N, C-alpha and C positions, 0 to 999 in steps of 0.2 A: 504494500500499500504506499509505504514510505517513496519507494522507488517511482511509482507511478506519479505520485504528487510533486516529486523533485524533477521529474521528466517535464510534466505539464508547467511548472512554473520556469524551469530552463527555457521550453519553446517559448513562453509568453515573454520570458525577459528578452530573449533574442530579438523578438520582433517589437520591443518597447521604443528602440528609437525610431523605427519606421512609424509607428503610432503619434509618437511625439512630433516627429517631422511634419506629419501629416496636419495635425491641430495648428504647430507653428506656421505652415503655410497658408493654411485658413486666415489665422491674423494677419499675416503679410499682406495678403491680397485685400482683405477687409480695409486694412491701414493706407494700401495704396489707392484703393478706390475712393476713401474720403479724402485724401490729398488731392486727387483728380479732380472732384467734386469741388473741392475749396477753391481750388486755382481757377478752374472754369468759372466759378461766382466772381472769383476777384478780378478776372480778365472783363466779365461783362458789366461789373461795376464800373471799372475803369473806361471801358467803352462808353457808358452810359454819360460818364462826367466829361466825355470830349478828349479822352487820351487816345482814342483810335485817329482822331484829325492829326493829334501831334505825331503820330507814328507815319502818317501819309506825308508829312511835312518833311519830316526827317528822311523818307525815301526820294523825294522830289529833291532835296538836298545832296544826297547821294548822285542823284542822276546828272545834277548840275555839276557837281564835282568832277564826274567823270568824262562829261562832255568838255569841260574845261581843259581837263588833262588830256584829250584827245586833239583840242584846239591847240594847246600848246605844243605838242609833239609836231604836229604839222607846221606850226611855224617856224619852230627849231630847224625842222628838216629845210624849209625854204631858205631860212637864214643861211644855212650851211651849204646849200647848193649855189645860192649867190656868191659866198665868200669864196667857193671854189674857182667861181667864173671870173673873180676879179684879176685883171693883168693879163688874161686871154685875149687872144685876138678874135675877131667878130665871126670867122668861119669856123673857129674851135666851138665857141658859144653857139652858133647857129647849129652844129653837128652834134652837140651834147643834147641841143633840145628837140632835136628831130628824131632820136635814136626811139623812143616808145611810138611815136607814130608811124615809124618804117617798120618796126617789128610787127604792129599790129597789121599794116598793110601787107606784109608778106605772110602773116598768118591767115588774114582773109582771104588772099588769092591762092594761098595753098589749098585751103577748104574749098573754094571755088572749083579750083583744078581736079582736085581729088573728086568731088561730087561729081563734077562733069565726065570724068573718065569712067567712074563708076556706073553711073547711069548709060553711058556709050557702051561699057562692056556688057551690062544687063540687057539692053535692047539689041545687042549684036547675038548674045546666046540667046535670045528670046526668054526671058525671064519676065513672069507676070509684072506689069507697071506698077500696082499697088506693092507687091511683095518688093521689088527694087526699091522704090521709096523708102520703104520700112529699114531696108537693109543699109541704103547710102545716108538718108538723114535720121541718125538716131538722137536719142534723149539726151546723151552726154554732147553731142556737136551743139545740139540746140542752146545747152547750158553755157557752153563756152562762148557760142555766138552772142548770146543775151547778156554776159558778162561784159564782153567788149563793147556792145552797144551801150550798156547801163553806164559804164565806165565814162566813155568820150561824149555822151550824148545825155548822161545824169549828172552825175559827181563832178566832172571836169566842168561843165557846164555852170553849175550852180557855185562852185568853188570861185569862178572868174566872174560871176556877178551878172550873166547874160540874161 
């Protein structure tokens, strides 16, 4: 009888930490839930008092600081470009200023040539026209062309005040 009682107590004692952990976990979850409710109530009270507007003002200020930093970076790059051009002959200055447009022209002409040759090849091999269009004018190519157009006719025009 004592052996049976000892075995039962030993078995229960072995599971005691798990039982205590279960009750502790329940208490922890209850405590975390009450903290979350208190935090939610606090945020709602602050929002009712107008602190939400203060948060929005801080977000706007952060955006303004980021825009000012970007503007400062652009101005510093322009000043650096102007400083490099000091003392150079006019044809060097003109050459430097024409590099980006020339690269753009070459790229666009290359796209036109490649697309023309691809369509010519497709027509010569009797590929269906809609299939050839899908193969020649890909989404990636259209993204590149739209980036070029946006750069030259969007950001550059606005930067120069046109």
